[in-house]
C-alpha positions as CSV (number, residue, x, y, z in Angstrom):
1,X,83.6,92.4,130.2
2,X,84.3,95.7,128.3
3,X,84.5,95.8,124.6
4,X,86.2,98.8,122.9
5,X,84.5,99.7,119.6
6,X,85.2,102.2,116.8
7,X,81.8,103.5,115.9
8,X,81.1,105.4,112.7
9,X,78.2,107.9,112.7
10,X,75.5,106.0,114.6
11,X,78.0,103.7,116.2
12,X,76.7,100.6,114.6
13,X,80.0,99.5,113.0
14,X,82.3,97.7,115.4
15,X,85.8,97.2,113.9
16,X,88.0,96.6,117.0
17,X,87.4,95.2,120.4
18,X,89.2,94.7,123.7
19,X,87.6,92.4,126.3
20,X,87.8,92.6,130.1
21,X,85.7,90.8,132.7
22,X,83.8,92.4,135.6
23,X,83.8,90.4,138.8
24,X,80.6,88.7,137.8
25,X,79.9,86.2,135.0
26,X,78.7,87.8,131.7
27,X,76.1,85.2,131.5
28,X,74.3,86.8,134.5
29,X,74.3,90.3,133.0
30,X,73.4,92.5,130.0
31,X,75.5,94.5,127.6
32,X,75.8,98.1,128.7
33,X,76.9,100.4,125.9
34,X,78.6,103.7,126.8
35,X,78.3,106.4,124.2
36,X,80.5,109.5,124.3
37,X,79.6,112.7,122.6
38,X,81.7,115.9,122.4
39,X,80.4,119.4,122.7
40,X,81.5,123.0,122.9
41,X,79.2,124.9,125.3
42,X,76.3,122.6,124.4
43,X,76.9,122.3,120.6
44,X,78.6,119.4,118.9
45,X,82.3,120.0,118.2
46,X,82.8,120.7,114.5
47,X,86.3,119.3,113.7
48,X,86.0,120.9,110.2
49,X,85.6,124.4,111.6
50,X,88.3,127.0,111.6
51,X,89.3,129.1,114.6
52,X,87.2,132.2,115.3
53,X,88.0,135.2,117.5
54,X,87.3,134.1,121.1
55,X,86.6,130.5,120.0
56,X,89.4,128.1,119.3
57,X,89.0,125.3,116.8
58,X,89.5,121.6,117.7
59,X,91.5,119.5,115.3
60,X,92.1,116.5,117.5
61,X,90.5,115.1,120.7
62,X,91.8,111.6,121.6
63,X,91.8,110.0,125.0
64,X,91.7,106.7,127.0
65,X,89.2,105.7,129.6
66,X,90.0,102.9,132.0
67,X,89.1,101.7,135.5
68,X,85.3,101.5,134.8
69,X,83.2,100.9,137.9
70,X,79.5,101.2,138.9
71,X,78.4,102.2,142.4
72,X,75.7,100.1,144.1
73,X,73.0,101.8,146.1
74,X,74.8,100.8,149.4
75,X,77.8,102.8,148.3
76,X,80.0,99.9,147.3
77,X,81.6,99.6,143.9
78,X,81.4,96.9,141.2
79,X,84.8,97.2,139.6
80,X,85.9,96.1,136.2
81,X,89.2,94.3,135.7
82,X,92.3,96.5,136.3
83,X,93.8,95.9,132.9
84,X,90.9,97.3,130.8
85,X,91.3,100.4,128.7
86,X,89.2,101.9,125.9
87,X,90.4,104.4,123.3
88,X,88.1,107.3,122.3
89,X,88.8,109.5,119.3
90,X,86.2,112.2,118.9
91,X,87.8,113.5,115.7
92,X,87.8,110.1,114.1
93,X,84.3,109.1,115.3
94,X,85.5,106.3,117.6
95,X,83.1,107.1,120.5
96,X,81.7,103.9,122.0
97,X,82.7,101.3,124.6
98,X,80.6,98.3,125.8
99,X,80.3,96.8,129.3
100,X,79.1,93.2,129.5
101,X,78.1,91.2,132.6
102,X,76.4,94.0,134.5
103,X,74.1,92.2,137.0
104,X,70.5,92.9,137.8
105,X,71.1,95.5,140.5
106,X,70.4,99.2,140.9
107,X,73.4,101.6,140.5
108,X,73.7,105.3,141.4
109,X,77.0,106.3,139.9
110,X,79.6,105.5,137.3
111,X,83.3,106.1,137.7
112,X,86.2,105.9,135.2
113,X,89.7,107.2,134.7
114,X,90.8,109.3,131.8
115,X,94.2,107.7,131.0
116,X,95.6,104.3,131.8
117,X,96.9,102.6,134.9
118,X,100.5,102.7,135.9
119,X,100.9,99.0,134.9
120,X,99.5,99.6,131.4
121,X,101.5,102.8,131.1
122,X,104.7,100.8,131.6
123,X,103.7,98.1,129.0
124,X,106.0,97.6,126.0
125,X,103.8,98.9,123.2
126,X,105.5,96.5,120.7
127,X,103.9,93.6,122.5
128,X,100.3,94.8,122.1
129,X,98.0,92.8,119.9
130,X,97.2,94.6,116.6
131,X,93.8,96.3,116.6
132,X,93.6,96.6,120.4
133,X,93.1,99.9,122.1
134,X,96.6,100.2,123.4
135,X,98.3,99.4,120.1
136,X,100.3,102.5,119.0
137,X,99.0,102.3,115.5
138,X,95.4,102.4,116.8
139,X,95.6,105.3,119.2
140,X,98.7,107.3,118.0
141,X,99.0,108.2,121.7
142,X,102.2,106.4,122.8
143,X,104.7,108.9,124.0
144,X,107.6,107.4,121.9
145,X,111.0,107.6,123.5
146,X,109.7,109.2,126.7
147,X,107.8,106.0,127.4
148,X,104.1,105.7,128.4
149,X,101.0,106.9,126.8
150,X,99.4,110.3,126.3
151,X,96.2,110.1,128.4
152,X,94.5,112.9,126.5
153,X,95.5,114.8,123.4
154,X,93.7,118.1,122.6
155,X,95.0,120.1,119.6
156,X,93.7,122.9,117.5
157,X,94.1,126.5,116.5
158,X,93.1,129.9,117.9
159,X,92.7,133.3,116.4
160,X,95.3,135.8,117.3
161,X,95.2,139.6,116.8
162,X,95.6,140.5,113.2
163,X,95.7,137.7,110.6
164,X,98.1,135.3,112.3
165,X,96.6,132.0,113.5
166,X,98.2,130.2,116.5
167,X,98.2,126.5,117.3
168,X,97.8,124.7,120.6
169,X,98.9,121.2,121.5
170,X,98.0,119.9,125.0
171,X,99.1,116.4,125.8
172,X,98.3,115.1,129.3
173,X,100.1,112.1,130.5
174,X,102.4,110.6,133.2
175,X,101.0,108.6,136.1
176,X,100.6,111.6,138.3
177,X,98.1,113.1,135.9
178,X,95.7,110.1,135.8
179,X,92.3,111.7,135.9
180,X,89.2,110.3,137.8
181,X,85.7,111.1,136.7
182,X,82.7,110.2,138.9
183,X,79.2,110.9,137.7
184,X,75.7,110.3,139.2
185,X,73.5,108.0,137.1
186,X,70.2,106.1,137.8
187,X,70.8,102.7,136.3
188,X,69.3,99.2,136.5
189,X,71.6,96.4,135.5
190,X,70.7,93.4,133.3
191,X,68.4,95.6,131.2
192,X,69.0,97.1,127.7
193,X,70.3,100.5,128.5
194,X,72.8,102.9,127.0
195,X,74.6,105.5,129.1
196,X,75.2,108.7,127.0
197,X,78.1,110.7,128.4
198,X,79.0,114.2,127.1
199,X,82.4,115.8,127.3
200,X,82.4,119.7,127.1
201,X,85.7,120.6,125.4
202,X,85.3,124.3,126.3
203,X,85.4,123.2,130.0
204,X,88.8,121.6,129.5
205,X,90.1,125.0,128.3
206,X,88.3,127.0,130.9
207,X,90.6,129.7,132.4
208,X,93.4,128.8,129.9
209,X,95.0,131.8,128.2
210,X,97.2,130.7,125.3
211,X,99.4,133.8,125.4
212,X,99.8,133.7,129.2
213,X,99.9,129.9,129.9
214,X,101.5,128.7,126.7
215,X,100.2,126.8,123.7
216,X,101.6,123.4,124.7
217,X,102.2,121.0,127.6
218,X,103.6,117.6,127.9
219,X,102.8,117.2,131.6
220,X,106.3,117.5,133.0
221,X,106.7,117.8,136.7
222,X,105.9,121.3,138.0
223,X,103.8,122.3,135.0
224,X,100.9,124.4,136.4
225,X,99.1,124.3,133.0
226,X,98.9,120.5,133.1
227,X,97.5,120.6,136.7
228,X,94.8,123.0,135.5
229,X,93.9,120.9,132.4
230,X,93.7,117.8,134.6
231,X,91.3,119.4,137.0
232,X,89.2,120.9,134.1
233,X,89.0,117.5,132.4
234,X,87.7,115.7,135.5
235,X,84.9,118.2,135.6
236,X,84.1,118.3,131.9
237,X,82.0,115.1,131.7
238,X,78.4,114.6,132.5
239,X,75.8,111.9,132.0
240,X,73.4,113.3,129.4
241,X,70.9,110.5,129.4
242,X,70.3,106.8,129.9
243,X,68.6,105.3,126.8
244,X,66.3,102.3,127.1
245,X,68.0,100.3,124.4
246,X,71.4,98.8,123.5
247,X,73.5,98.9,120.4
248,X,73.4,95.9,118.1
249,X,76.8,94.5,117.5
250,X,77.4,94.3,113.7
251,X,80.9,93.0,113.4
252,X,82.0,92.2,109.9
253,X,83.4,88.7,109.5
254,X,87.1,88.4,108.8
255,X,87.7,86.2,105.8
256,X,90.5,83.7,106.6
257,X,92.1,81.5,104.0
258,X,94.8,78.9,104.0
259,X,97.7,79.1,101.6
260,X,97.0,77.7,98.1
261,X,97.9,74.0,97.6
262,X,101.5,73.5,96.6
263,X,102.8,76.8,97.9
264,X,105.2,77.4,100.8
265,X,104.2,79.8,103.6
266,X,106.5,82.9,103.7
267,X,107.6,84.1,107.2
268,X,108.0,87.8,107.5
269,X,110.8,88.6,110.0
270,X,109.9,91.7,111.9
271,X,111.9,93.0,114.9
272,X,110.2,92.9,118.3
273,X,111.2,96.6,118.6
274,X,108.6,97.5,116.0
275,X,104.8,97.5,116.6
276,X,103.1,94.2,116.0
277,X,101.4,93.9,112.6
278,X,98.3,92.2,111.2
279,X,98.9,90.8,107.7
280,X,96.0,90.4,105.3
281,X,94.0,87.3,106.3
282,X,92.8,86.7,102.8
283,X,96.2,87.0,101.1
284,X,98.7,85.0,103.1
285,X,102.3,85.4,102.2
286,X,103.8,82.5,100.2
287,X,107.2,82.1,98.5
288,X,105.4,81.7,95.2
289,X,103.2,84.8,95.7
290,X,106.1,87.0,96.7
291,X,108.2,85.8,93.7
292,X,105.4,86.5,91.3
293,X,104.9,90.0,92.9
294,X,108.6,90.7,92.5
295,X,108.4,89.7,88.9
296,X,105.4,91.9,88.2
297,X,107.0,94.8,90.0
298,X,109.8,94.8,87.4
299,X,107.5,93.9,84.4
300,X,107.2,96.6,81.8
301,X,104.1,95.0,80.4
302,X,102.1,96.7,83.1
303,X,102.5,100.0,81.1
304,X,100.7,101.0,77.9
305,X,103.8,100.8,75.6
306,X,105.7,98.1,77.5
307,X,108.4,100.5,78.5
308,X,107.8,101.2,82.2
309,X,107.5,99.0,85.3
310,X,106.9,99.9,89.0
311,X,110.6,99.6,89.5
312,X,111.2,102.4,87.0
313,X,110.0,104.9,89.6
314,X,110.7,103.0,92.8
315,X,114.4,102.2,92.9
316,X,115.9,100.0,95.7
317,X,118.9,102.2,96.1
318,X,116.5,105.1,96.9
319,X,114.5,103.0,99.4
320,X,112.1,102.2,96.5
321,X,111.5,105.9,95.9
322,X,112.4,108.1,92.9
323,X,115.5,110.3,92.9
324,X,113.7,112.7,90.5
325,X,111.6,115.6,91.7
326,X,108.6,114.0,90.0
327,X,108.4,110.8,88.0
328,X,108.0,110.7,84.2
329,X,105.2,108.5,82.8
330,X,105.5,105.7,80.3
331,X,104.8,108.1,77.4
332,X,106.8,111.0,78.8
333,X,104.1,112.5,80.8
334,X,105.1,114.8,83.7
335,X,104.1,113.4,87.0
336,X,102.2,115.4,89.7
337,X,103.9,114.0,92.8
338,X,107.2,112.8,94.1
339,X,107.1,109.0,94.2
340,X,106.9,107.8,97.8
341,X,109.3,105.3,99.2
342,X,108.0,101.7,99.5
343,X,108.9,100.0,102.8
344,X,107.2,99.1,106.1
345,X,103.9,99.2,104.3
346,X,102.4,96.6,106.5
347,X,101.8,99.3,109.1
348,X,99.9,101.6,106.8
349,X,96.2,101.8,106.3
350,X,96.0,104.6,103.7
351,X,98.3,105.2,100.8
352,X,99.7,108.0,98.5
353,X,100.5,111.5,99.7
354,X,96.7,112.2,100.1
355,X,95.6,108.8,101.3
356,X,93.2,108.2,98.4
357,X,93.9,104.4,98.5
358,X,92.5,102.6,101.5
359,X,94.5,99.4,101.1
360,X,97.8,98.4,99.6
361,X,95.9,96.1,97.2
362,X,93.9,99.0,95.9
363,X,97.0,101.2,95.7
364,X,99.1,98.9,93.5
365,X,96.6,99.0,90.6
366,X,96.2,102.8,90.5
367,X,99.6,103.7,88.9
368,X,99.0,101.2,86.1
369,X,95.8,103.0,85.1
370,X,96.9,106.6,85.9
371,X,97.1,108.7,82.7
372,X,100.2,110.4,84.1
373,X,102.0,107.2,84.9
374,X,101.7,103.8,83.1
375,X,98.4,104.7,81.4
376,X,97.3,101.1,80.8
377,X,94.0,99.4,81.4
378,X,93.7,96.2,83.5
379,X,92.1,94.1,80.8
380,X,95.1,94.7,78.5
381,X,97.5,93.9,81.3
382,X,95.7,90.6,82.0
383,X,95.7,89.8,78.2
384,X,99.5,90.5,77.9
385,X,100.4,88.4,80.9
386,X,98.1,85.6,80.0
387,X,99.7,85.3,76.6
388,X,103.0,84.5,78.2
389,X,103.0,80.8,79.1
390,X,105.7,81.0,81.7
391,X,104.0,84.0,83.4
392,X,100.6,82.2,83.4
393,X,102.3,79.2,85.0
394,X,103.7,81.5,87.8
395,X,100.2,82.7,88.5
396,X,99.0,79.1,88.7
397,X,101.8,78.3,91.2
398,X,101.0,81.3,93.3
399,X,97.2,81.1,93.4
400,X,96.2,77.8,92.0
401,X,92.9,78.1,90.1
402,X,91.7,81.4,88.6
403,X,94.6,82.1,86.2
404,X,95.8,85.6,85.5
405,X,93.3,88.2,86.8
406,X,93.7,91.8,88.0
407,X,92.8,90.6,91.5
408,X,95.8,88.2,91.4
409,X,98.0,90.9,90.0
410,X,97.1,93.1,93.0
411,X,97.5,90.3,95.5
412,X,100.9,89.3,94.2
413,X,102.2,92.9,94.2
414,X,100.8,93.3,97.7
415,X,102.6,90.2,98.9
416,X,105.9,91.4,97.5
417,X,105.6,94.9,98.9
418,X,104.7,93.6,102.3
419,X,108.1,91.9,102.5
420,X,110.0,95.3,102.1
421,X,110.7,95.8,105.8
422,X,113.5,98.2,106.8
423,X,114.6,97.8,110.4
424,X,118.4,97.6,110.5
425,X,119.7,101.1,110.3
426,X,122.8,102.2,112.2
427,X,120.4,103.8,114.7
428,X,118.8,100.3,115.2
429,X,122.3,98.8,115.7
430,X,123.0,101.4,118.3
431,X,119.8,100.6,120.1
432,X,120.8,97.0,120.1
433,X,124.3,98.0,121.5
434,X,125.9,96.8,118.3
435,X,127.1,100.2,117.2
436,X,127.8,103.6,118.7
437,X,126.4,107.0,117.7
438,X,128.8,109.9,117.8
439,X,128.3,113.0,119.9
440,X,126.8,115.0,117.1
441,X,124.3,112.3,116.3
442,X,123.4,112.0,119.9
443,X,122.7,115.7,120.1
444,X,120.6,115.4,117.0
445,X,118.6,112.7,118.6
446,X,118.0,114.9,121.7
447,X,116.8,117.7,119.4
448,X,114.6,115.4,117.6
449,X,112.9,114.2,120.7
450,X,112.6,117.5,122.6
451,X,109.7,120.0,122.5
452,X,110.4,123.5,121.5
453,X,109.0,125.4,124.5
454,X,111.3,128.1,125.7
455,X,108.9,129.2,128.4
456,X,109.6,125.9,130.1
457,X,113.3,125.8,129.3
458,X,112.9,123.3,126.4
459,X,114.7,123.9,123.2
460,X,114.3,121.2,120.6
461,X,113.4,120.6,117.0
462,X,110.0,119.1,118.0
463,X,110.1,116.4,115.3
464,X,108.6,113.6,117.3
465,X,105.0,114.7,117.1
466,X,104.7,113.6,113.5
467,X,107.7,111.3,113.3
468,X,107.9,109.6,116.6
469,X,108.1,105.9,117.5
470,X,110.2,103.2,116.0
471,X,108.5,103.6,112.6
472,X,109.4,107.3,112.6
473,X,105.9,108.3,111.4
474,X,102.5,108.6,112.8
475,X,100.9,107.7,109.5
476,X,98.7,110.8,109.7
477,X,98.2,113.8,107.4
478,X,99.6,117.2,108.3
479,X,99.8,120.7,106.9
480,X,103.5,121.4,107.5
481,X,103.6,125.0,106.3
482,X,104.6,124.7,102.7
483,X,103.7,127.5,100.2
484,X,101.2,125.8,97.9
485,X,99.5,126.6,94.6
486,X,95.8,127.3,94.9
487,X,94.9,123.9,93.3
488,X,97.3,121.9,95.4
489,X,94.9,121.2,98.3
490,X,96.4,117.8,99.5
491,X,94.2,115.6,101.6
492,X,91.2,117.9,101.0
493,X,91.0,116.6,97.4
494,X,90.0,113.2,98.9
495,X,87.9,114.2,101.9
496,X,86.4,117.5,100.5
497,X,86.9,118.8,104.0
498,X,88.4,122.4,104.1
499,X,90.1,121.6,107.3
500,X,92.3,119.1,105.3
501,X,93.6,121.8,102.9
502,X,97.4,121.5,102.5
503,X,97.7,118.3,104.5
504,X,99.9,115.5,103.2
505,X,101.1,112.2,104.7
506,X,104.0,112.3,107.1
507,X,106.4,109.8,105.5
508,X,108.7,107.6,107.6
509,X,112.1,109.2,108.3
510,X,113.7,105.8,108.0
511,X,116.1,105.9,105.0
512,X,115.4,109.6,104.7
513,X,119.0,110.3,103.5
514,X,118.3,108.1,100.4
515,X,114.7,109.2,99.5
516,X,115.3,112.8,98.3
517,X,114.2,115.0,96.9
518,X,111.7,115.8,99.7
519,X,108.1,116.8,100.2
520,X,105.1,115.7,98.1
521,X,106.4,117.8,95.1
522,X,110.1,117.2,95.6
523,X,110.8,120.9,96.2
524,X,113.7,120.4,98.6
525,X,116.8,118.7,97.2
526,X,118.6,118.1,100.5
527,X,118.0,117.3,104.2
528,X,119.6,120.6,105.0
529,X,116.9,122.4,103.1
530,X,114.2,120.4,104.9
531,X,115.6,121.3,108.3
532,X,115.8,125.0,107.3
533,X,112.1,124.9,106.3
534,X,111.1,123.7,109.8
535,X,113.5,126.1,111.4
536,X,112.5,129.3,109.7
537,X,110.3,128.6,106.6
538,X,107.0,127.4,108.0
539,X,104.1,129.4,106.5
540,X,101.1,130.2,108.6
541,X,97.6,129.2,107.5
542,X,94.3,128.2,109.1
543,X,95.1,124.5,108.7
544,X,98.7,124.5,109.8
545,X,99.4,121.6,112.1
546,X,98.9,122.7,115.7
547,X,102.3,121.4,116.7
548,X,103.8,123.8,114.2
549,X,101.3,126.6,114.7
550,X,102.2,126.8,118.4
551,X,105.7,127.9,117.6
552,X,106.7,131.5,117.4
553,X,106.0,133.1,114.0
554,X,109.8,133.5,113.5
555,X,110.1,129.7,113.7
556,X,112.5,127.6,115.8
557,X,115.6,129.5,114.6
558,X,117.9,126.6,115.1
559,X,121.6,127.4,115.2
560,X,124.0,126.1,112.5
561,X,125.3,123.5,114.9
562,X,121.9,122.3,115.8
563,X,121.0,121.9,112.2
564,X,124.1,119.9,111.5
565,X,123.5,117.7,114.5
566,X,119.9,117.1,113.5
567,X,120.9,116.1,109.9
568,X,123.6,113.9,111.4
569,X,121.0,112.0,113.4
570,X,118.7,111.6,110.5
571,X,121.5,110.0,108.5
572,X,121.7,107.3,111.2
573,X,118.3,106.1,110.1
574,X,119.7,104.7,106.8
575,X,119.4,100.9,106.4
576,X,122.3,100.0,104.1
577,X,121.4,96.4,104.0
578,X,117.9,97.3,102.8
579,X,119.2,99.7,100.1
580,X,122.1,97.6,99.0
581,X,121.6,93.9,100.0
582,X,124.5,91.5,99.6
583,X,122.2,89.3,97.6
584,X,119.9,91.7,95.7
585,X,117.0,89.4,95.8
586,X,114.5,92.2,96.2
587,X,115.6,93.8,93.0
588,X,116.0,90.6,91.0
589,X,114.5,90.8,87.5
590,X,111.9,88.3,86.5
């Protein structure tokens, strides 16, 4: 079998796996790890480096491998199962795959595809098991409305004459561009070995001139650049070494709990049109836990002076965002950020504009303690809640033993927030054939989904790179060309990586008409201002997202009609039932 693994640093931490069997029993073979490294002309790729004259930077390198086979000494091949695929992300450190069941034979070559088979490419991504290689939230490589996967994504920047920095975004996909790599290797099966494979990124770009060939490709038919990149990629791999040992699997155990006695399991209804989710195994949803979380969300005792609740800055009619530019704290403090909308959080893994919280449970406690927000400490919160007999009884109903604790406060808020699922906009109704979009909205959708690439006859708004898929976000952090103060460094404040300067989370565009003002600092009051920014206002910098940096320096220069159409489409993403439910249970006071 093959196991896909995300390896951090020395590849010892395995956090996700996908199994597939070879034609022989795993009991008769030995685990064979495959370790991928990524170089630029013999040196490790530095994803934190900025572009230099004559040497592009690399911001992203993600790809699939599939069709793994080993060639016996007689020339025949030992093939893996046809439905196996592994996801490799050089920029995220996900660089290992594992083959099990390799028999005690001598082999002279290894073969694999870069990309996925036609059958896998046609799979509905919303049926994929959470955590597996092909799940869109794992790989961020599903091609959204076009269907199918991107086989390889290579993005970065390049130095242009003068001070301007250009961006490139090369996405290879479509069944005709499935790449095949075959490499010689001396290997004896059923022994502890590791095959180290190197990919030279410079070879992928060999012979490519950004000015002449273009700074983007989406592998459409007749695209000569895609043909060149495919051929280059097939020749960019080599076996560097076969190590005489194997990785130790060190998989963290998943804590699984049953619901507390006396509670009722809460079923979260999520459309099959959305990616599958994995809810917290150690905090199962219950009616009692969700009700307690709702009460705490509206409880002003979470603040230092008992005047402010979570709902004070996250209002349901604004998709649980704040209609103010920045929120005001419990004691009149001026906030630093526009409050983000709270819905579809079950698909997120990092929170806040800069991603400083790594879980929803961690996130919910931060505003309580933030000096600019509720400015309270957790011990005082627990004391205030414990002194209320009714409140203490609700904690007992939700969690049984343990009473009122900061952990239970976090778990209850997490449960409530996970129930805030928005999936019934007019756009969703149109997809289900229960409503009809008008012609302007349809044109806006086409603009949204179309690349801006005049050299290939494509004129679109190019929105889908960061806001594609049914969630209308890639959950990633991007520099979107805003003029920022020197101390407003965005994601860099968390990672300390200069390549993250000016990057902020791409929010979901669902309910976008209700969540203004816009951007992390609320600088734009209307959707029209936002569209104008992407049309003509994007500012160049060394960390500007490649999918924006590849555009002409003058911007997209959308026409007035195109801007109106795009805004019209964005308004179809409003979920009125979520914002204004007939029975406002979500907004019910404790």
